[in-house]
C-alpha positions in Angstrom: 13.7 -49.9 -15.1 11.1 -48.9 -17.5 12.1 -46.3 -20.3 10.6 -42.8 -20.2 9.7 -41.8 -23.5 10.6 -38.5 -25.2 7.9 -35.8 -24.6 6.1 -34.5 -27.6 5.6 -30.9 -27.3 3.0 -28.5 -29.1 4.0 -25.0 -29.9 2.1 -23.6 -27.0 3.7 -26.2 -24.6 7.2 -25.4 -26.0 6.8 -21.7 -25.7 5.4 -22.0 -22.1 8.4 -24.2 -21.3 11.0 -21.8 -22.9 9.3 -18.7 -21.1 9.5 -20.9 -17.8 13.2 -21.7 -18.5 14.0 -18.1 -18.8 11.8 -16.3 -16.3 10.6 -19.0 -13.9 10.4 -17.9 -10.2 13.0 -20.4 -8.9 16.1 -21.8 -10.3 14.7 -25.4 -9.6 11.6 -24.6 -11.9 13.8 -23.2 -14.6 16.1 -26.2 -14.6 13.2 -28.6 -14.7 11.8 -26.7 -17.8 15.1 -27.1 -19.6 15.1 -30.6 -18.7 11.9 -31.2 -20.6 13.0 -29.2 -23.6 16.2 -31.1 -23.9 14.4 -34.4 -23.7 12.0 -33.2 -26.3 14.9 -32.5 -28.6 15.8 -36.2 -28.4 18.7 -36.1 -26.0 19.1 -39.3 -23.8 18.6 -38.9 -20.0 22.2 -39.2 -19.4 23.1 -36.4 -21.8 20.5 -34.2 -20.2 21.8 -34.9 -16.8 25.3 -33.8 -17.8 23.9 -30.4 -18.9 21.8 -29.9 -15.9 23.9 -31.6 -13.2 21.1 -34.1 -12.5 21.1 -37.8 -12.4 19.4 -39.6 -15.1 17.0 -41.2 -12.7 15.8 -37.5 -11.6 15.6 -36.6 -15.4 13.3 -39.6 -16.0 11.3 -38.7 -12.9 10.7 -35.1 -13.9 9.9 -36.2 -17.5 7.4 -38.5 -16.1 5.8 -36.0 -13.8 5.6 -33.5 -16.7 3.7 -36.1 -18.8 1.3 -36.8 -16.1 0.7 -33.2 -14.7 1.9 -30.6 -17.4 4.1 -27.6 -16.7 2.3 -27.1 -13.3 3.9 -30.5 -12.3 7.3 -29.0 -12.5 6.6 -26.4 -9.7 7.9 -27.5 -6.2 5.0 -28.9 -4.3 4.1 -27.0 -1.0 5.4 -28.4 2.2 8.8 -29.1 0.8 12.0 -27.7 2.1 13.0 -26.1 5.4 10.3 -24.2 7.1 10.7 -20.6 8.0 12.3 -19.6 11.2 10.7 -16.3 11.4 7.1 -15.3 10.9 6.7 -11.9 9.1 3.8 -11.0 11.1 4.8 -12.1 14.4 8.4 -11.1 14.2 8.2 -7.9 12.3 9.0 -5.6 15.2 12.3 -7.4 16.2 13.5 -7.6 12.6 
């Protein structure tokens, strides 16, 4: 297993992550922002995992994705998760 280095954050990146951790749209995104902030503070992946209830493998994966794609990489990509059962336009009358 290769070691994922601690991310170095500029002031703008740090403030964007802090903002995302406070006011992000989804709880997943907020947690991922917290993961990067904690890793940047120098905590190990195991320690960060205890704070965020993630495994160290997931912490490393999100850290790697952040380094490759930036803060946009912490968003959930389209097509993930369960698909909607109802369509707003089609089922508007029945709801």
